[in-house]
C-alpha positions in Angstrom: 33.2 54.8 -69.4 31.8 55.5 -72.9 35.2 54.6 -74.4 35.2 51.2 -72.7 31.7 50.5 -73.9 32.5 51.5 -77.4 35.7 49.4 -77.4 33.7 46.4 -76.1 31.0 46.8 -78.7 33.6 47.2 -81.4 35.4 44.1 -80.4 32.2 42.1 -80.2 31.3 43.2 -83.7 34.8 42.3 -85.0 34.6 38.9 -83.3 31.4 37.8 -85.0 33.2 36.5 -88.1 35.3 34.4 -85.8 32.1 32.9 -84.5 31.1 31.7 -88.0 34.4 29.9 -88.3 34.7 28.8 -84.7 35.7 25.2 -84.1 33.6 24.4 -81.1 33.9 26.2 -77.7 37.6 25.9 -77.4 38.4 26.9 -80.9 35.9 29.7 -80.8 37.4 31.1 -77.5 40.9 31.0 -78.8 40.1 32.6 -82.2 37.9 35.3 -80.5 40.5 36.1 -77.9 43.2 36.4 -80.6 41.1 38.6 -82.9 39.9 40.7 -79.9 43.4 41.2 -78.6 44.6 42.3 -82.0 41.8 44.7 -82.4 41.5 46.3 -78.9 44.2 45.0 -76.6 43.7 42.9 -73.5 40.1 44.0 -72.9 39.3 43.1 -76.4 41.0 39.7 -75.9 38.7 38.9 -73.0 35.5 40.0 -74.7 36.5 38.3 -77.9 37.2 35.1 -76.1 33.8 35.1 -74.4 32.0 35.9 -77.7 34.0 33.3 -79.6 33.3 30.6 -77.0 29.6 31.3 -77.1 29.6 31.1 -80.9 31.6 27.9 -80.8 29.1 26.4 -78.3 26.3 27.2 -80.6 28.1 25.5 -83.5 28.4 22.3 -81.3 31.3 20.4 -79.9 32.7 20.0 -83.4 33.0 23.2 -85.3 31.3 23.8 -88.6 34.5 23.1 -90.5 35.3 20.0 -88.6 32.0 18.2 -89.0 32.4 17.0 -92.6 36.0 16.0 -91.9 35.0 14.1 -88.8 32.1 12.4 -90.6 34.5 11.3 -93.4 36.9 9.9 -90.7 34.2 7.8 -89.1 33.0 6.5 -92.5 36.6 5.4 -93.3 36.8 3.5 -90.0 33.9 1.2 -91.1 32.4 0.7 -87.6 29.3 -1.3 -87.3 26.1 0.7 -86.9 23.9 0.0 -83.9 20.2 -0.3 -84.8 18.2 1.9 -82.4 14.4 1.6 -82.6 13.5 5.0 -81.1 13.9 8.5 -82.6 17.6 9.6 -82.4 18.3 13.1 -81.2 20.4 15.1 -78.7 19.6 14.1 -75.2 18.7 10.5 -75.9 20.3 8.1 -73.5 21.6 5.0 -75.4 21.4 1.5 -74.1 24.1 0.1 -71.8 24.6 -3.1 -73.8 25.3 -3.6 -77.5 26.6 -0.1 -78.3 30.4 0.3 -79.0 32.0 3.6 -78.3 35.2 4.9 -79.8 37.7 7.6 -78.9 37.6 10.9 -80.8 41.0 11.6 -82.3 42.8 14.5 -80.5 43.0 16.5 -83.8 39.3 17.3 -83.5 39.7 18.9 -80.1 36.8 17.1 -78.5 37.8 15.8 -75.1 35.7 13.8 -72.6 33.3 12.5 -75.2 33.3 9.4 -77.4 31.5 8.6 -80.6 29.5 5.7 -82.0 27.4 5.0 -85.0 23.6 4.8 -84.5 21.3 4.0 -87.4 24.0 5.1 -89.8 24.6 8.4 -88.0 27.7 9.4 -86.2 26.9 10.7 -82.7 29.0 12.1 -79.9 28.2 10.7 -76.5 29.0 11.6 -72.9 30.5 8.3 -71.8 29.4 8.3 -68.1 25.7 8.8 -69.0 25.6 7.4 -72.6 23.7 10.6 -73.4 23.9 11.8 -77.1 25.3 15.3 -77.1 25.6 15.9 -80.9 24.4 14.1 -84.0 26.8 14.4 -87.0 25.1 14.2 -90.4 
């Protein structure tokens, strides 16, 4: 029992660097599982996957390394910015009319969400509710 606890703690400790580099939930889980499996076998892979996914979720849908690259992509696309007259933050529901939403390229690993430009800021939006889930600066 103590050995399992020690192995779990060791894997969690080894997985924390993966959290810092996690690319969202999916990337974090994959990286954590890989590192955990390498360090402590199958049990380590499971623990590392969970720890990596949590870290990736904290980093947002787009991982820390992807955010600048995605922002550059959206600037290159030259989409028109929608002027929104209220404070913009995560959780805001955007209007049904006038806002244009765009697909996120598959290379960023963000599925089921779209993006738009609001007041010059790129935002990820849940299409069915138009709720802002991440603001990319």
